[in-house]
N, C-alpha and C positions, 0 to 999 in steps of 0.2 A: 790878195796873193793866191795863186793857184799852187797847191802842194800835192805832190804825188807820194804814195807810200807803197813799198813792195813788201808783202808779208803773207804768211800762211794763216788764214782765219781759224783753222782747226787747232792751231798751237795753243796749249794751255799752261805754259810755263809762267813763272813770275815775270820774266822779261816780256813775254807776249802780253800779259795783262797790263804791264807798265806802258807799253807802246800804244795799246788800244785806248788807254786813258789820255795819252798825249794827243791822239787824233781827235778824241771827243772835245778836248780843250781847244784845239786849234780850229775846229769846225765852228766855234762861236764867232770867229772873226774872219776865217779864210775858207776858200773852197778846197776841200780835201778829197782826192780820188784814190781809192784803194785798188791797187793792181794785184789781183789774187795770184799767188804762186801755188802750184800743186806740190804736194809732198812727193818725194821720190818713192817709187815702188820697190826700189832695189837697195837703197841705203837706209838702215834703221835711224830713227830719230826724226828731227824736223829738218831734214835736208831737202832743199827745193829741187824741182826738176824743170823741164822745158828750158834748157839752157839757150838754144837758138832764139827763142822768143825774148828772153831777158836781154841777151846781148844786142839784139837789133832794135829793141823797143825804145822809142823816143816819146816820153810822156807829154811834151809840150807844156811843161810846168815851170814855174819860177823857182821852185825848190823841190828837191826829192829827198825823202827820208828812207834810209836803208838800215838794215840790221846786219849782224855778222853772217846770217844765212844767205841774204840776197846780194850783198856787196860783191863777193868774188865772181858773180855770174853776169855782171852788167858791164857795158862799155861806158865808162865815165864821161867820154866825149859827148854822149847823147844827153847829158844832164847839166843843168846850170848850177845853181847853188846846191851843194851836196851836204847832207847831214847824216851822220852815222850814230846809231845807238849801239854802244859797245858795252855789254853788261858785265862781261868777265873774259878772262883769257886762260885757257888751259889746253895746250896742244896735246897733252897725254890722254885726254878724255875721249869719249866716243866708243861705240861698239866696233867700228872699223877704224882702228887707231891711225893708220897711215893716211887714210883719206882725211880724217879730222885734223891731223897735224898739218898737212899741206893746205887745207882750207884756212886754218887759223893763221898760218904764215902769210898766205895771200891777203887775208883781211888786213894784217898789219902793214903790208906794203902799200895796198891801195888806200888805207886810211890816211896816208901822208898827203894824198891829193884831195882829201875831203875838207870842206870849209869849217865844219864843226863836228867834233866828237863829243857825244853826251854820255856821261857815266853816272852810276848810281850813288856814289859816295866819295868821300875824300880819300879813302884807301885807294880807289881805282884812279883818281886824279893823280895821286903821287906815283902809282905804278906806271901809268902811261906817260908820265912827264919825261921819262928817259927816251921816249920815241919822238921823232921829229914831226909831230902833228902840229897843224897850224893853230888850232884853238881847242881847248878842252873845257867843258862846263859840267858841273854837277847838278843833277836833277833827282832829288830824293823821291821815291815812290810814296804816294799818299795813302791814307787809310781812313775809310769812312764806313764803319761797321753798322750793319743793319740791326744787330742786337748788342746789348751790353751785358757785362757780368752782373751788374746791378739789377737789370730787368729780368734775368733768368732766375734769380732767387736761390733756391736750395739745390745744391749740387747733386744730392742723392736722387731727387726727383728727375733731374735731367738725365742721369745715368739710366734710370728705369725707362724713360721715354726712348732712349737710344738702344735699349736692350743690352746694356753693359752691366757687369757685376756690381752688386752692392753688398758683398760679403766681407768687406774690409780689406780686400786686396788693393794695392796702390795701382792706379791706372797710369800707364806710361805711354805718352803719345810719341810716335816715331816718325811721323810725316808719311811720305810716299813709301809703300812697301816694295822698295827696289834696292838693288845692290848699289846703284849710283848714289842713293841717299843714305847708304850705310845700314839699311834695315837688317840685312843678313848678319852683319857684325853685331848689331844690338841683340839679335836673337841668340847668337852664339854665346854672348856674354851674360845675358839676363833671362833668356827664355826658360831656363830650368828652375828659376827661383819662384817658388809657389807664392811668395808675397806679392808678386807683380802680375799685372795683366797688361800685355802689350797690345796696342791698337794703333792702326794707321788709317789713312784715307786716300782717296784718289787712285793713282796708278798702283797696280799690284802685280808682282811677279809670282806666279802660282807656287813656285818651289820654296818660297819663304813662308813658313807656317805662322804668320801673324794675322790676327783678326783685322779686317778692313771694313770700314763703313763708307758708303757712298751716298751722295745726296746733293742738295743744293748748298749754296753758300751759308745759309742760315744753319743748316744741319752741321756743317763743318765748324762754325763758330761755337755751336753748342757742344760739339765734341771736344774742342779745345778747353772750354770752360769745365767740362766734366772731368778732365784729367788732372792728376796731381802734379805732374811735371811733364814738360816737353823736352825731348832729346833731339839735338841737331848735330849729327855726326856725318854729314855729307862728305863723300870723297872729293867733291868738286870744289874749286875755289868759288865761293858764292859771290854773286853780284851784290846782293844784300841778303835778306832772308825773310820773306813774307811770313812764313810759318812762325818764326821766332817772334817777330814784331806783333803778329796777331795774337799769339799765345799770351804775351805780356799785356796786351790790351784787354784780353779776356781773363786777366788776373791769374794766369798760370805761369809759374817761373820756368826758366829755360836753362838747361845745361848743354854746352856745346864745345866743339873743338875751336871755334872762333877762327876758322880759316877765311882769309881774304875779307870780303865785305861784311860777312857775318861777324867777324871780330870787331869791326868798328861798331856794329850794333850792340853786341853782347857786352863789350867793355864799357861803352857809353851808358848802357842800361844797368851796369853793375851786377851782371849775372855771373854764375859760377862757370869757369872754364875748366875742362878736363880733357886731356889729350890722350889718355890711356884708357881704352875700354875695360881693361881688367880692373880699373879703379872706379868704375862707374857706380857700383853698388854703394861704395862709401860716399861718393859724390851725391847720389840720390838721397841717402840717409841724412847727410848734412843739409841739403837744400830743404827737405821736407821738415826737418826740425826747426828750420829758420824760414819757412815758407812765406809768412807774412812780410818779413823783412825784404826778401827778394822781390816780391810783388810791389811793395811800397816804394822801394828805392828806384825801381825802373820807371815809374810813372812820369816824373818831370822830364825825363829824356825822350821817351817814346811819344809823348803828347806835345812835343814842340811844334811851333807853327809850320816849320818846313815840312812836316809830315801830314799837313792838312790839304784837303782838296782845293779850297780857294787859293792857297798859296801856290800849289802845284799848277793850277790853271793859269795864274798870273805869270808865273815863272816861264811856262811853255810859250806864252804869247810874247813875252819880252825877249826870250832867246831868239825866236824867229824874226821878230821885228828888228832887233839890233843887228842881226846877221844880214837881213835884207838892206838895211840902211848902209852898213859897211860896204856891201857889194855895189850899191848905187854910187857911193862916193868913189870907190875904187875904179868903177867903169868911167866915171866923169873925169877922173885924173888921167886915165889911160887915153881917153878921147882928146883931152887937152894937150897931152904930151905927144900924141901921134895923130895929127890932123889928117 
């Protein structure tokens, strides 16, 4: 089968990582062609540009994979079997809110004509069940860590390696140091507490005075291991939450608001939920006093087969194969009924 995909290769979000893993899995059995989309120079975030190119483009593929960024800009008549990866829905998000709202509304309208909508968890399957989509499937993102908490050994040595404090302060991981991820609110609530050292990674907004470490994936995993607890207080309805899942795999407990898909993860893993940032100091004390309990209780859930790469790859191939078979049967029936 020939499969086309429309995406921005420079995108680094959890959703983008998920889609790239899907393409890698499908390449084992199918021909996959990536149609690169340029990021808009005028709209912040991962908004695509080159609208005329997308609207007029015909990939000559048996199936086309879209995400919420590319779907609103294409002419669906130019595509045969259509698959949409819809990681979350939040019309109030975005730096240019009215554009983002209109974009999201168009995604939901067009998704009704898509053959398959793929979501990240049962939370989102239930959320989108109220919309007249033809078919919704859950595909959990997999985790295959290059290092493990067991292989890293002593946490103090890893902190020294990363240039982090070893003076007894509790290291609090905050994720991306951005307002969208709630880092500014974390700083306002905890930044003046001398018992804590706040640290993040990846994207950083300079006005938020939180230490940020950059590096490769192995460095990121070491950072998660080095911290005493991870906070997940994103303002966005999360599709899942890679940071929370990876933190638990690296034996670091998680405290979060549990919004949307991250709630499915944190509740399933038995982690501590806290909705009021003014109560986070008490939540942190509680979790640190019971740290081993929160790490241990999470392991059976986060290490389920559905979160492994082999299961993920098999699931990707089955979804595409089943969809292709259904469309062949449908086309045959149509031909028989309308000779």
